[in-house]
C-alpha positions as CSV (number, residue, x, y, z in Angstrom):
1,M,-13.9,19.4,-21.2
2,D,-12.1,16.1,-21.4
3,I,-9.0,17.5,-19.7
4,V,-11.1,18.8,-16.8
5,E,-12.8,15.4,-16.4
6,A,-9.5,13.6,-16.4
7,I,-8.0,16.0,-13.8
8,A,-11.1,15.5,-11.7
9,K,-10.8,11.7,-11.9
10,V,-7.1,11.9,-10.9
11,L,-7.9,14.2,-8.1
12,V,-10.7,11.9,-6.7
13,V,-8.6,8.8,-7.0
14,G,-5.6,10.6,-5.4
15,L,-7.8,11.7,-2.5
16,I,-9.2,8.3,-2.0
17,F,-5.9,6.4,-2.0
18,G,-3.6,9.2,-0.9
19,A,-5.7,10.3,2.1
20,G,-8.3,7.6,2.4
21,L,-6.1,4.6,3.0
22,P,-4.0,6.3,5.7
23,A,-7.1,7.6,7.3
24,L,-8.6,4.1,7.3
25,F,-5.4,2.7,8.7
26,A,-5.6,5.3,11.5
27,V,-9.2,4.3,12.2
28,G,-8.0,0.7,12.5
29,L,-5.3,1.7,15.0
30,R,-7.8,3.7,17.1
31,V,-10.3,0.7,17.1
32,H,-7.5,-1.7,17.9
33,E,-6.5,0.5,20.9
34,Q,-10.0,0.4,22.2
35,G,-10.0,-3.4,21.9
36,S,-6.7,-4.1,23.5
37,D,-6.0,-4.9,27.1
38,E,-4.4,-2.3,29.4
39,V,-2.8,-2.3,32.8
40,V,-4.3,0.2,35.3
41,E,-2.8,0.4,38.8
42,G,-1.4,-3.2,38.7
43,S,-4.6,-4.9,37.4
44,V,-5.4,-5.8,33.8
45,V,-8.5,-4.3,32.2
46,K,-9.8,-6.4,29.4
47,G,-10.5,-4.7,26.1
48,N,-13.5,-5.3,23.8
49,P,-12.6,-8.4,21.6
50,A,-15.2,-7.3,19.0
51,M,-13.2,-4.0,18.5
52,R,-10.0,-6.0,18.1
53,V,-11.6,-8.2,15.4
54,L,-13.0,-5.1,13.6
55,S,-9.5,-3.6,13.6
56,Y,-8.1,-6.7,12.0
57,A,-10.8,-6.6,9.4
58,I,-9.9,-2.9,8.7
59,F,-6.2,-3.8,8.4
60,A,-7.0,-6.7,6.1
61,V,-8.9,-4.3,3.8
62,V,-6.0,-1.9,3.7
63,A,-3.5,-4.7,2.9
64,L,-5.8,-6.0,0.2
65,V,-6.0,-2.6,-1.5
66,I,-2.3,-2.2,-1.4
67,I,-1.6,-5.7,-2.8
68,T,-4.2,-5.2,-5.5
69,A,-2.6,-1.9,-6.4
70,I,0.8,-3.4,-6.7
71,L,-0.5,-6.2,-8.9
72,W,-2.4,-3.7,-11.0
73,I,0.7,-1.6,-11.6
74,T,2.8,-4.7,-12.5
75,R,0.0,-6.5,-14.6
76,Q,1.7,-5.9,-18.0
77,T,5.1,-7.2,-16.7
78,L,3.5,-10.3,-15.1
79,Y,1.5,-11.0,-18.3
80,F,4.6,-10.6,-20.4
81,H,6.8,-12.9,-18.4
82,T,4.2,-15.5,-17.2
83,G,1.2,-15.2,-19.5
84,I,-1.1,-14.9,-16.5
85,K,-3.9,-12.4,-16.7
86,L,-4.7,-11.3,-13.2
87,F,-7.3,-8.8,-14.3
88,P,-9.7,-9.4,-17.2
89,F,-9.0,-6.0,-18.8
90,G,-6.2,-3.6,-19.4
91,Y,-3.9,-5.6,-21.6
92,K,-2.4,-4.5,-24.9
């Protein structure tokens, strides 16, 4: 049963990061498009600034997750070379 649980955990994490982050990024692009200005027949139609701010927040979350993942993957090497523990767990 341990193998099935491990496979299920990997599947869930893979779906979240493999499909969830690109989907969240796509939502950010869609929201940003709704908040941006556009030119219609020679005049500028102002977009919704709140939607633009929301899109920047979504992009910041995506970037934060990516940076955290890179630091998590390299945590042992960073600890070995610098002695800095970025995460309070996961060191041998």
